[in-house]
C-alpha positions in Angstrom: -15.1 3.7 6.1 -17.5 4.9 3.5 -18.5 2.6 0.6 -16.7 4.9 -1.9 -13.4 4.9 0.1 -10.4 3.7 -1.9 -9.7 0.0 -1.5 -6.3 0.7 0.1 -8.0 2.7 2.9 -10.5 -0.1 3.5 -7.6 -2.6 3.7 -5.7 -0.6 6.2 -8.7 0.1 8.5 -9.9 -3.5 8.5 -6.5 -5.2 8.6 -7.0 -6.9 12.0 -10.8 -7.4 12.0 -11.8 -8.6 8.6 -10.6 -11.7 6.6 -8.1 -10.9 3.8 -9.5 -10.7 0.3 -8.4 -13.5 -1.8 -9.5 -16.6 -3.8 -10.9 -19.9 -2.6 -11.5 -23.3 -4.4 -9.3 -22.5 -7.4 -8.5 -24.9 -10.3 -5.7 -24.0 -12.7 -5.2 -26.6 -15.3 -4.1 -27.4 -18.9 -2.0 -24.3 -19.5 1.3 -24.0 -21.5 3.5 -21.1 -20.4 6.6 -20.1 -22.3 9.3 -17.5 -21.5 7.5 -16.0 -18.5 9.2 -13.6 -16.2 9.7 -14.6 -12.5 6.8 -17.1 -12.2 4.7 -18.7 -15.0 1.8 -19.7 -12.6 1.6 -18.2 -9.2 -1.0 -18.7 -6.4 -0.9 -15.8 -4.0 -3.3 -15.2 -1.1 -5.5 -18.2 -2.0 -7.0 -21.2 -0.2 -7.7 -24.6 -1.6 -5.8 -24.3 -4.9 -5.3 -27.2 -7.3 -2.7 -26.6 -10.0 -2.5 -29.6 -12.4 -1.7 -30.7 -16.0 0.3 -27.5 -16.8 3.5 -27.1 -18.7 6.0 -24.2 -18.1 9.4 -23.6 -19.7 11.8 -20.8 -20.4 10.9 -18.9 -17.2 13.5 -16.2 -16.5 14.3 -14.0 -13.5 13.3 -10.4 -14.0 15.6 -7.6 -12.9 15.1 -7.1 -9.1 13.2 -10.3 -8.7 13.9 -12.5 -5.8 13.4 -15.8 -7.7 12.2 -17.5 -10.8 10.1 -20.6 -11.0 7.6 -22.4 -13.2 4.9 -22.7 -10.6 4.9 -20.8 -7.3 2.6 -21.4 -4.3 3.4 -18.1 -2.7 2.5 -15.9 0.3 -0.6 -16.7 2.3 -1.6 -19.6 0.1 -3.0 -22.7 2.0 -4.2 -26.1 0.9 -2.4 -26.0 -2.4 -1.9 -29.2 -4.5 0.5 -29.1 -7.4 0.6 -32.3 -9.5 1.1 -33.8 -13.0 3.4 -31.2 -14.4 5.7 -30.7 -17.4 8.4 -28.4 -16.2 
């Protein structure tokens, strides 16, 4: 792949040989989320995530959504800690 190739092309060509792009060592804290759709706070494709001291309320399922939740440690997330919540 050339450096100017679209990101989707890079992803497909390196799917089995390169680590997935994502986030590591993430801290999400002291947020208030009201009336969010599907998930107020969602960790997706992340490693070593600490979600703490957050408040979520009024979360609603969007049309076509599989679920609704205040905090979601979702697909390909490892090492997540969720603590001290107001849900």
